[in-house]
C-alpha positions in Angstrom: -32.3 7.4 -7.0 -29.1 5.3 -7.7 -25.9 5.5 -5.8 -24.1 7.3 -8.7 -26.9 9.9 -8.9 -26.6 10.6 -5.1 -22.8 10.8 -5.3 -22.9 13.2 -8.2 -25.4 15.4 -6.3 -23.3 15.3 -3.2 -20.1 16.3 -5.1 -21.9 19.2 -6.8 -23.1 20.4 -3.4 -19.5 20.0 -2.1 -18.2 22.1 -5.0 -20.8 24.8 -4.4 -19.9 25.0 -0.6 -16.1 25.1 -1.4 -16.8 28.1 -3.8 -18.7 29.8 -0.9 -16.1 29.1 1.6 -13.4 30.7 -0.6 -15.6 33.7 -1.2 -16.1 34.2 2.6 -12.4 33.8 3.3 -11.6 36.4 0.8 -14.1 38.8 2.3 -12.6 38.3 5.8 -9.1 38.9 4.5 -10.3 42.1 2.7 -12.0 43.4 6.0 -8.9 42.5 8.1 -6.6 44.3 5.6 -8.8 47.4 5.7 -8.5 47.5 9.4 -4.8 47.0 9.6 -2.7 50.1 10.5 -0.7 51.6 7.7 3.0 50.5 7.6 5.5 52.8 9.3 8.2 54.4 7.4 8.4 55.9 4.0 6.6 54.4 1.1 6.7 54.9 -2.5 5.3 58.1 -3.8 2.4 57.9 -6.2 3.0 59.5 -9.5 1.0 62.8 -9.7 -1.1 63.4 -12.7 0.0 66.3 -14.7 -2.9 68.6 -15.8 -2.0 71.0 -18.6 -4.3 74.0 -18.8 -4.2 75.9 -22.2 -3.7 79.5 -21.9 -6.8 81.6 -22.5 -7.0 82.9 -25.9 -7.0 86.6 -26.2 -9.5 88.3 -28.4 -8.1 90.6 -31.0 -10.4 93.5 -31.8 -11.3 93.9 -35.4 -10.7 97.2 -37.1 -13.8 98.9 -38.8 -12.3 98.0 -42.2 -12.3 94.3 -41.3 -15.9 94.6 -40.0 -17.0 96.2 -43.4 -15.2 93.4 -45.4 -16.9 90.8 -43.5 -20.2 92.4 -43.8 -19.8 92.8 -47.6 -18.7 89.1 -47.9 -21.8 87.9 -45.9 -24.2 90.2 -47.9 -22.9 88.5 -51.1 -23.1 85.0 -49.6 -26.8 85.4 -48.4 -27.7 87.0 -51.7 -26.3 84.0 -53.7 -28.2 81.6 -51.3 -31.4 83.4 -51.8 -30.9 83.2 -55.6 -30.2 79.6 -55.5 -33.3 78.8 -53.4 -35.5 81.0 -55.7 -34.1 79.1 -58.8 -35.2 75.8 -57.4 
C-alpha cells in the first residue's frame, strides 16, 4: 500500500472517530441537562390548547304526518327502483 493510500485511510478513520466523539459529547450533554434541577422563579407559561366541543344536537320528534309523508316518498322511490331493475 502506498503512502497516499495509508494517509487517506487514516484520515477517513479520523473523520469517523470525530463524528463518534461529537455524538458521545451530545449524549453526555443531554443526560446532564435532564438531571439538572429546574430553574427557580417564574417561567413562561405554555399556551393552552383550546378544545372546542360542539353542543350535542337535540333530536326533534317527528309528527305522525311527517312520518307518513316520508313513508309515502320511500314507497314511491323503491317502486321506481324495482321498475328500473325489471326493465333492464
